[in-house]
C-alpha angles and dihedrals in degrees: 000000000000118000128221120246123257092251092049090052094051094048092051097043121110131168086222089067094050088047091055093047088059093044093248131138129221091259136016135068126298137214113219093195091055092046095047100040122352097064090054094046123107123068098043096271107184115250108164136027108191128191115193130207095249095052094269117143130195133182122200129191127212086254092056097047092045090053095047094045089052090053093047090049086053091049092051087055090053089051090055099258112152134188111295094019119127124247115191125206124205092178140141126226096292127134086248090069093061091044091052092045097050094036087057089056092046086056090052092246134129123256119223108194112204116190114239090230090070123101133218099287094050093048091047094049092053095044090048096043094047092038091225117195096204134023115202112202142160128255087238088061102030094102091063094057111098119237125249098028116219114272094015093282114183120237121221112191125202116216101019140077118254116268135159111261095212146312112310092004133117112280120235125235119203114242088220092050100049090045091052091048096045118106122247126278119352120217102245109242118241117219136186113259092239091056117102117260100176142012112222112191115215128187124221127192089262136034130017123310115282125225109227111207106227111205123233081237088073091100089061091040094055099038095088090052092053091046103044104014099042095023089217113193131188096248094046123126092220124195118181101187095194122109113253083226087078131057098253097047091043095052095041092055097043100045093044088056090044086056089052093248119134120235133216115227125190114192097209115070103256120253124198093264096043092048091056090050093050094049090052102041099043094040094234113198101180123037126190109188149135135274089239093061092043091051089048090055091047090054089064090069138242095284096054090046097049093046095084127071105229134186095209116144100160133033124181124189126197137159103072135005116298113228118233092240091063093051089052094046094056094041087058097042103035104022088234129116111228107224114221114215134187126220143150139187089254101042105032112215107323106149134046155122102270126228093199096049132077097234134141110258111216104198109235094026125114088225127229133309115285114247108278095023118111106207131167144164110244139178125242089280096053097257120139114249132218121268115288094015113126116239145133120311100239137192127202103213111243117219090225108026102046118141112184133037099205127263128332110261092337110110093165093057090043093054090050090066092068124094107171109301092346141077120229129184104188098275116132129208145149125230116217124217092267091058098255118140122225118199115230103176137262124317089251093046098060113114118220107199124171091335094313121118106217125193113214098218099064088048093049091046090055093048090054089062087073106099093225095055124096100169138359141185128184131201137172116265122198114261127177097218103036100028088236137008127208110259119189125205108201134192114201128219117263110281096022121108131185115273136181110283095024095110090053090050092053089048090051094053091055092046090054098047104030108013145270090274092063101045113122113251091193129039126191119191114218136184088223144350123246109251140172117253089263092058102260116144111247098218091170091067090052089051088057095052 
């Protein structure tokens, strides 16, 4: 099937077409529950294929999920949750997570996802800051939830009977019990598109986590990405490997369902080996994943990767920049070009290499703006810079396709996003003469050495060319003469160990591909790199070491 060109897609695109695809009108309130589930119910259309850790498998139709979400919305009402209240979810990849999330929206409340890798302090902060009325968790993670929760929030636990958690603490309610006690169908709440639907907490290198208010309009804002970036089709076997406790997993699940496409969900976080198993056994045709997982698959070697017969036709990668070596590897082994795409909690998914579009893929590039997304590279004053000049990745808010609404109860930090007519979040890039964006790091990651401004990503990409290197991160280290020097933290491939001369070899690779000024003057070999739970390298922790 021939694909349209990038210019053709951009000329033909209209937000009105995306609205109609979601069943929305130009004005008026919307029901997220109806958009995601109810309009696809009737007839047993499949919505979810779930694979549990213990070998359990479940299949749910849109009818099933719609009925369960209605019941959970009714249960929230019985727990005292009102329109605009916050409901937090400290839940793994289980069907009840989707039920709780969509049920929250059917109740007119705001969903606060909390990643299951977080401990008690992180949970308490998010519950307190959002003033959540209810925390929904799972029996496997209940012991991590502090008691009592701030503000007297109720705890609803999936997979266990209700039991008090201790004297003076919040009393649990069993998910199964509150569902059984709930009255029948709840009338799905309708909200304005510019009301918040979720609070996504994002951590910076300084300050406490910020709660990004995700608009109910997110289904419309992400629709072009799923249409053109992911190239999601009605007959796809679609697997978004991300956790719905993070933004990428949440929007991939929800917008796919809103488009009437069933999703595959695996409870256990995928490893390289388990990912290959799932791709083969479930016949996945469309994969949305992270560079971390792709690099771990690549580390298995060509023979292990080629061994499986796969049906993949489209692979999307988001979360951090994808090195050119990864793109080349999977082109060779799978015959599929992994499409690197850019997103953030504040911007949504506005830039990418697009599976549904006939466009040149420049390995290492973020790609081009999605249709309908007005993106630029600007200076500190919000003025667009010339091609190949490094500046801030900037979005000009669209009156129809907006995604976030600023930070929860933090007007000062919200104002700091603005640079002239644009919003910026601290990501740096350059835009070449063809309109492709190239990520250069965070504003606090840029290394200033002997008068040079050095972006970490191109140096890290060069280091990955060395055959012994599995992962790399570079930061600036203080130096009396140069101000800063480039210091590299390197993880070697399995079976490889540091040897005399390896540091010089790594520096030579950077000199050859980036330049002498960017070569690392110090190299530290590490067993692993510090990362966020979504796989992004935490360079600020390396700078402190």
